[in-house]
N, C-alpha and C positions, 0 to 999 in steps of 0.2 A: 393397387388403392381403384376402383373404377366407384364412378359417380352413378348416385343412390344402390351403391351394392354394399353390404355389410361385410365386412372380413372378419374372418373365422377361424383367423390364425390365433392360436391360443399357447403360452408358454407350457412346456411340461415340468412339473414342481417335483421335484429331486426330494426324496426323504431322507432327512439327518438320523444317525445311529439311536438316537433318542424316541426316534418316532415323531418327531416334528416336524413341520414343513421349515424349511430355510426360509427365513424373513425375507429377504433379500432378492429372490428368485419369484416373487407373485407381487403385484401390485398392492400396493400399502393404503387401502381406503380406510375410510374414516370408520368409528366404530358403527357396526348398525347397518352402513352401506354395503350392497352386496352387488350393486352393477356395477363393472367394470367396463360400460360403454364408453368412449372419449367419441363426442361429436365436433369437427370443424364443419364451422359454414365458410363456404366458396361459392362468393361469384364468379361468372364464367370469363374469368381473367388468368392469362398464362402466369400474372407475376405473382397468384397467389397458388394456383396450381402446381407451381413446382415445388416451394415450399413445404406445403400442404403435404405434398408426397411425402417427403422426405420425414416427415414430422412424423406422418400416420404408420410409416414402416419401423422408426424406433421404438413406438409407444407399444406396437405389437409384436416386436422383440422382450418386451418387458412383461409381456401378457395381457396388454388391452386389447378390446374388442374397438374397433375405429370404424365408426360411419363419416360417412362425409353429404352433407349439404347443401344442393346448390339453390342460391338464395340472391334476392338482390342486397344491395349493401345493409340498406336501412333494416331489411328483417333479420340480417343477423346482427344487428345489433339488440335489437327486441329480445332476438331468439337467447343470446347471451344474458340479457338481464333478466329472463324467466328462469333461467339456467335449465334453457333447451337444447344451447349448443357451449361446448367447453371453451373451444379457442376460436378466433380469428387470427390467421397469421399477416393481415395484410393492410394496417391500419397507418395513414399517413397523419402524422403531427408532430408540430402543434398546431400547423398552418391548415394544411389541405382538408380535415376531417372538425376544424376546430367548432363548427356549429353543433354536430353531433355528438361530439366528447362533451361541450358543455352539457347536452341535453342527461347524458347518459354518466357521468363520470364518477355518482355517487353509487352507483351501482356495479361499475366496471371498473379494471385494472388494467396498468401495462406490465406484462409477464417478462418479457424481454425485447430489446432492440435488436431487430434482424439485420438492419444497416441504416447507414447515419449519410447524411446529405447528398439527397438526390433531385436533379430536377424533374421538373413536369409545365406544361404549357404547350402555346400552339406550335405546332412543327410546320415546317416548308419543308420541299426539295432544295437541295443546295445550288440546284441551277437557276433559282429566281433569283433577282437583286435584292429585293426586301429583307431588311434586317431586322428592321423591329414591326410591333403592333401597329404604331402609327404609320407607318410606310405604306399601310394597304388602304388607307382612306382614297376613296375616289377610286378604286379599283375591285370592286366587285364584280364586273363582267371576268376581267382577266380569271380570278378565282373561281367564278361559276357561282359567286354567290353566297358560299357553304363553308361553315366549318364543320368537318365531319367527324363527329364525338362519339365516346360510349353512350350507353342510356341515361336519361334523366337520375338524377338520387343522387348519384355518387361526389363526392365533396369536390373531385376535378371539375366535374359540370358543375355545379355549383357557381363554382368561383369563374369559370368561362362565359358562365352567361352576365356576372357582373363584368367582366371586360367587355362583353359585345353592348353591354348598356352603358358603356361610361362615355359621355360627352367628349371628355379629353381626345378619345379616339377616331369620333365620327365615323362610325362604321354601320354607314346606313348603305341598303341593300343587300347588307348579309345577314344569314342566319344560320341556325343549328341545324345541321341534319344529326339525329338522334339516331343512333346504330348501333354497333357492336364492335369489339375488337375484331374478330373476324371479319366483317364487313369493313372497317378500316383499314387493314391487311391488304383486303382487294381493291381499293382506292389506291393504293402502291403500287399493286401488279400492275394496275391497268394505266395508271398514269404517268409513271416512269419510264418506262420505255419509250414513249413520245416527246417524254420533257414537258408534258402540258403540268400547268403550275395549280398545284393545290393547298389545302391548311387543312391539319387534320389536328387534334388535340393528342398529345406523347407524354410520354413518362419512361425513366429507367428505374428499373431495369426493363428492356424490351428486346426482344428480336431483330425489332425494326431497326435500331439502330448499327447493328453487326451484320443486315444484310443491304440496305443503301444508306446512302450518301444525304443526310437529311439535321439539319440545323433548326435550334431553338430559335422562335422571333423573340427579341428583347420585349419585355415589359415593363415600359418606363413607366408605369404610374404603380408599378407593386404589387399588382393583385397574385400573383405566382411566385411562389417563395418556395426555396429549397427547404426539405422534409426529411424526417426520418421515420421508419417504418418499425410499425411496435407488432408483436404478439399481444393479443388483449383474452381477456377470460372477465368473469363474474367475479365479485367480489365473494370471497369463502372459498373457493374453489382450494387453496391449500390445506383445508380442512376437510374437505370431502375428496379429493382425490392427490392426497399430499405427493406422492411418487411419481403423479405425472405432471403435478405443477415443478415441482422440484427438475425434473427435467427438461420441462421446456423452459423455465426459467435461465436454465443456460444456452440458452439457442441463439445462433446468430448465424449470417453467411454473406457473403460478397457480392456484390452487384454481377461481376463476373464472372462465376459459379453460376446464377441464375440464367444471366444472358446466354449463355452455352448450353444450358438446357431447354431452352426456349429456342433458340436456331437449330439444336438436332433435332426439338419437336417438328417447326416448321418446315426445314430443309430435307428430313430424312422420314421423318413419322416418325421417330422414337418417343415413346410412349413416357410421361414423366413418372408412371412408375419405374419403368427399366432406368431412367436415368438417377430415378432417388437410390434404389440399388446399387447403383454404381457408385453414387458421391458416399453413399454410405461403405461401402468397400474402401475406396481411397482417403476415406478419414478415421478410418476403425478406433484408431486411437483417441482420436477426439470421441466417439461416439460411447467409446467404452467409458471414458470418464464422464460423460453425459450419465451413465448409466451405473456410475457409481462403483464400477468394474476394474 
């Protein structure tokens, strides 16, 4: 699967002796629906790229054509609402994306739980002495006055902005540097060899925790909370694309598996498509069960 490229892998449909097509060897679309293209929404996050690559290849095995659209997270939710995007693999609920879920919950549904109880928050290298966000007060110069984060609009960034504005933390002199996941990784590569203090927003699963000795700062005011990660789609997809819905409703993966894929991408340049194919091979029995085989 490549970004902005339509996969054209189609399943060859066999004919049974009566001349009818075998129903379990083709997408079971709703009556009158001819389109077998499934579209995934994906922000530029490795935590989304990895599971999306696996899910896309599984659906392609079934006969669907899969398209991936690279979009900011708010646009993905809107795209699902208007049924231009079928699945999003990386929704953090009930806490991180609470505001966006409240806006769209009448139009969307949770299809499956990818994994449970994962952390997010402000992250620093283990070599700094600070342990809580409150410990940062009066130390803006030490940390360059910045919390480096992904782009505005993500739920984690909304929470980070509330942390920054919380008077209980007294974070005068700090501001957010809105960048990207790739830029955050660049900060780690630049600053850790010299043991330079820094603050980033971080989350698991992510390869940064397998590559570097990092720690989450304790959020004593309780803004950041552990979340579970869900696959989302729009209401009614089970009628429009019943086979795709049935397959995706059985989806789950471990944090360790995803972090291994991310580390392979970061360290060895292994594409997520290649890692996805290897994951499917290693989990063939499980995938076959998802496909009803």
